[in-house]
Every structure is written in C-alpha cells, then in structure tokens.
MARLUM-378504 format. One record per residue (C-alpha): x, y, z; residue in three letters. Coordinates in steps of 0.001 Angstrom, whole numbers, padded with zeros to 6 digits, always signed. Example, Ala and Ser with C-alpha at 12.3 -4.5 7.8 and 13.67 -1.06 7.14 Angstrom:
BEGIN
+012300-004500+007800ALA+013670-001060+007140SER
***
This chain:
BEGIN
+017422+036578-013079UNK+017761+039845-015547UNK+020485+040270-017142UNK+023420+042790-015765UNK+023633+045863-017288UNK+026810+046458-020128UNK+028637+049259-020307UNK+031519+049594-023495UNK+034610+051004-023362UNK+035070+052358-027492UNK+038052+054062-029400UNK+036151+054362-032904UNK+034831+051107-034205UNK+037255+049356-031231UNK+035132+048061-028290UNK+038080+048006-025298UNK+036488+046781-022188UNK+032925+046535-021343UNK+032014+046743-017973UNK+028676+044543-016318UNK+026435+046431-013626UNK+024137+045342-011308UNK+020872+047455-010388UNK+017745+047257-008468UNK+015344+049724-007713UNK+012590+049437-004828UNK+009812+050833-003755UNK+007428+050427-000684UNK+009607+047539+000094UNK+008886+045867-003243UNK+011473+045719-006721UNK+009981+047311-009388UNK+013099+047405-011588UNK+016251+045205-011659UNK+018998+044270-013771UNK+021431+041184-012853UNK+021726+040432-008994UNK+019808+042307-006767UNK+021382+039579-004059UNK+024753+040586-004700UNK+026884+041551-001744UNK+028184+045173-002163UNK+030019+047276+000226UNK+028836+050625+000800UNK+032043+052468+001719UNK+031554+056076+000846UNK+027454+055453-000057UNK+026569+054560+003518UNK+027452+058224+004928UNK+023926+060068+004519UNK+023232+057169+006945UNK+025929+057435+009046UNK+024941+061357+009579UNK+021656+060483+011082UNK+022940+060228+014194UNK+023949+063950+013911UNK+020939+065080+012893UNK+019206+063491+015721UNK+021993+064889+018251UNK+022002+068591+016898UNK+018646+070440+015731UNK+020623+073763+015234UNK+022918+072182+012512UNK+021551+074170+009022UNK+022216+072629+005437UNK+025896+072883+004918UNK+026917+071194+008060UNK+024539+068025+007397UNK+025726+067559+003856UNK+029088+067846+004435UNK+028771+065139+007309UNK+027008+063016+004488UNK+030097+064211+001808UNK+032703+062601-000232UNK+034084+066460-001272UNK+036520+067504-003117UNK+038607+069254-000981UNK+037585+072730-002198UNK+038026+075795+000211UNK+033843+075435+000102UNK+034446+072356+001482UNK+036918+072794+003656UNK+034884+075358+004958UNK+031764+073508+005671UNK+034152+070686+007650UNK+035435+073422+009947UNK+031684+075068+010670UNK+030609+071486+011539UNK+033507+071033+013895UNK+033477+074991+015024UNK+029757+074580+015861UNK+029982+071424+017490UNK+033088+071873+019351UNK+035348+069668+017571UNK+038715+070584+016516UNK+040735+069819+013447UNK+043459+067895+015765UNK+040615+065503+016565UNK+040133+063911+012628UNK+041425+060760+012761UNK+041009+060248+008587UNK+044653+061368+008049UNK+045825+063051+004615UNK+045160+062187+001428UNK+047421+061397-001185UNK+047287+064723-003921UNK+045721+067398-001474UNK+047368+069412+001537UNK+048352+067150+004287UNK+046029+068292+007166UNK+042975+065755+007635UNK+040685+068420+007068UNK+041236+068291+003150UNK+040321+064481+003592UNK+037548+064040+001256UNK+035954+062118+004408UNK+036431+064834+007515UNK+032795+065759+006865UNK+032181+062604+008163UNK+034506+062807+010513UNK+033631+065823+011768UNK+030243+064364+012288UNK+031268+061238+014405UNK+033527+063275+016937UNK+030174+065522+017327UNK+028440+062468+017708UNK+030913+061394+020619UNK+030801+064626+021988UNK+026952+064583+022361UNK+026619+061060+023730UNK+029463+061584+026434UNK+031849+058866+024498UNK+035199+059491+023885UNK+036287+060872+021134UNK+039898+058967+020437UNK+039750+055956+018759UNK+035904+057097+017372UNK+037108+055039+013855UNK+037965+052215+015463UNK+035149+049044+015408UNK+035157+048234+019133UNK+034429+051688+020081UNK+030392+052842+021023UNK+029741+054806+018399UNK+031079+052175+015216UNK+029178+049629+016802UNK+025788+052149+017018UNK+026444+053271+013717UNK+026480+049136+012545UNK+022773+048978+014189UNK+021549+052352+012192UNK+022538+050649+009169UNK+020528+047199+010178UNK+017458+049159+011506UNK+017994+050992+007647UNK+017831+047601+005550UNK+015164+045991+008357UNK+018188+042929+008540UNK+019820+041878+012114UNK+022943+043368+012620UNK+024966+040253+012346UNK+023543+040364+008629UNK+025389+043270+007651UNK+029207+042223+006916UNK+031905+045198+008243UNK+035426+045862+007275UNK+038031+048895+007153UNK+037344+051786+005036UNK+039736+053957+002942UNK+039467+056353+005954UNK+040415+054056+008693UNK+036224+054071+009822UNK+034003+051132+009382UNK+032472+050434+006351UNK+029456+048011+005779UNK+028520+045775+003336UNK+024478+044637+002685UNK+023171+043252-000886UNK+021667+045201-003273UNK+018378+045215-003037UNK+018479+045950+000797UNK+020944+049046+000307UNK+017337+050034-002205UNK+015340+049634+000103UNK+017594+051778+003458UNK+017549+054717+000471UNK+014198+054064-000070UNK+012734+054891+003294UNK+016139+056978+003885UNK+013640+060378+004739UNK+011474+058112+007131UNK+014846+057517+009216UNK+014520+059702+012381UNK+016724+062783+011026UNK+017071+061732+007142UNK+014670+064321+006429UNK+017016+067133+007394UNK+019833+064859+005612UNK+017710+064810+002619UNK+016550+068485+002601UNK+020670+069127+003494UNK+021957+067096+000427UNK+019245+068738-002141UNK+020263+071951-001009UNK+023956+071526-001112UNK+024614+068906-003589UNK+027647+070704-004202UNK+029271+070116-001202UNK+028116+066604-000924UNK+030526+065805-004032UNK+031443+068118-006033UNK+031806+069552-010055UNK+031743+066280-011991UNK+030990+064061-009874UNK+028220+061650-010472UNK+026143+062112-006958UNK+026433+065961-007285UNK+025529+065852-010782UNK+022790+063167-010483UNK+021048+065501-007868UNK+020954+068708-010349UNK+019406+066687-012933UNK+016931+065267-011307UNK+015945+068023-008712UNK+014306+066322-005743UNK+016591+063269-005510UNK+019025+062152-003071UNK+022709+060432-004246UNK+025490+058947-003046UNK+028562+057375-005140UNK+030437+054664-003591UNK+034189+053467-004174UNK+034587+050392-006096UNK+031965+051422-008399UNK+028740+051593-006016UNK+026310+054693-006399UNK+023025+054996-004388UNK+020061+056967-004446UNK+016676+057929-004309UNK+013575+059713-005020UNK+010883+061925-003197UNK+008370+059599-003537UNK+010009+056647-001559UNK+011639+055065-004736UNK+015186+053779-003991UNK+018112+052083-006227UNK+021449+051228-005850UNK+024044+050329-008538UNK+027358+048349-008390UNK+029578+048052-011395UNK+030982+044226-011307UNK+034215+044949-011408UNK+034574+048470-009380UNK+035185+050781-011777UNK+033475+053873-011347UNK+033877+054882-014960UNK+030519+052707-015986UNK+028335+054562-013556UNK+027161+057926-015212UNK+025987+055215-018226UNK+024893+052466-016185UNK+022746+055040-014581UNK+021144+056405-017731UNK+020259+052844-018593UNK+018901+051730-015090UNK+016816+055529-015687UNK+015498+054142-018749UNK+014005+050994-016791UNK+012239+052938-014561UNK+011037+055568-017370UNK+013264+058428-016409UNK+015187+060338-019646UNK+018574+061291-018021UNK+020308+063368-020853UNK+023757+064067-020276UNK+024664+061379-018372UNK+024646+058395-021639UNK+027553+058826-022862UNK+031015+059696-021465UNK+033239+060976-023673UNK+037610+059616-023656UNK+039670+062280-024040UNK+043103+062207-025103UNK+046448+064385-024419UNK+045348+067169-026815UNK+042114+067284-025245UNK+040263+066052-028897UNK+037931+062961-028405UNK+039358+059815-028459UNK+036380+057307-027541UNK+033388+056757-025725UNK+032140+054935-022285UNK+028252+054414-022575UNK+025662+051725-022503UNK+025275+048512-025151UNK
***
C-alpha cells in the first residue's frame, strides 16, 4: 500500500499537527494513482449529492442549471443560493414547509437556508413525480431513500447490501463505500442516466455548488471541465471531463487539510494546482501566523 499523503500545520518552524490523507484516482475501472488505502471505507456524506440528484434530472427535463446545481449543493445560504432553492421548489410544485432538513446553526431559522435545502427540495420533487408521499421522505424506510441506496450501489457497481448507511446531519440517509468505489462512481458519473445534465449544471454554476471559498467551488474554477463535491469529515470527490474519478479522505476528518492534499494528489496525476498547495493561517490581527501544506 502506498503511503498516505501528509499535511502539516506549522507556526513558523513549529509543526503543530500532521494530518494523513488517503486518496485514489480511477480511469476506465483501473486505479491510476493512489495514496494510502484505496479500500478505506468512507462515508460520502455531501459528496453523494450529485448522485442523489440523478433521479431529479431524470424526472424533470425542464429544470435548468441553477435548479440542478443547487440540488447537488452544500450551499452557503446566500441570497443567490436561497433563490435557487426556492426556484427548484416552485418549478416542481414543492413548498418550503415541506423541507425536513430543519434549521442550521448560525443561519436564519427557516429550513430553506440550511446548506442541504437544495438536496431536500430535489427529493421532494422526485417524490411528487413518482407519486410517493412527501412526508417522511428523509427516513430510511421511505421508498425514495431505498431508491437512492440502489442509485449509489449502481453507480459504484456493487450490490446494495455492500453500501453502509447511517443518519446524515440533515436527517436523510448517508452512504459509505470504499474510496476506490467512490472514485469509480465519479469516473463514470456522466455515463449515468441524468449525470450529463447534473455535471453540466455544476460546471455552469460552481458558485451554487458550494460558495466563495469552498474547496469544491474553487477546484471547479481552477480546473475548467472538472466537477467536484466536498463532504463532511474531510472528504472530497471529483471527476475530470475525460473520465478520471478522484476520492480523497482526511483520516482524522479535519477538512483544513483538503486543499493541500488535493494539490499534492493532483501532482501524482500530472496536474499543477497553483494556489491550493498552501493555506495561510492568520492571527487575530489578520497577520500570517502559520500555514497548512503537504510535507
């Protein structure tokens, strides 16, 4: 097994912390680069959102890039993000009072401001299209969540019982597969039914997928044609326009290591990600006090 990537947190010459990062890249079903353990089981969390949006794209051919991008988003709750969620609800007959994501700390109390509200709006829309009850759409026993389990399994080409599940932070079901399976699923994302439309929306509106300063938004801007989605606990998945799928996981779950790790792993596949290699740590005066970088 290849050594995992190491990302150090420094203040001057002092190394305060070191994060280990596992990663794998897959093309045409074969591993083309790896760091650490490709068989590491990783909860996809929000990195599953583009896959969870596939049924929405199939059910509503009229939806535009804004509505599809926000369904795949972990958004920042800005007016543009909230407007996109409301547009998705309005376009598919949904209502804000049907959102079951609840409020999010530090944001207005309405659920539409939750960073997962776009995903929830998409789930409500699919329930309407398929004639399923909207109430309880987030619960594991609901037909939509059972269908999404099969969606994740099909994307990774594994049996549904090989996908581990648990409760996500916004109340829906989250899914776990190995890093290699996640990278494989992302490598073939645009071949999946509806994947081309979701990918095109993410490319058109990377600002809706995350927001200013978000690693996935910045990665899509730095690498035109790529799509990317971050997940909680230090996970990021991405795919190139020519079918390379990538999955990275910070072993201790600290997302601050992601940008330098993405830059280091990109170097393994011949991509220079200028601007990702080092993150400056400011002090309370706004002065540079340290840095996070691969080592």
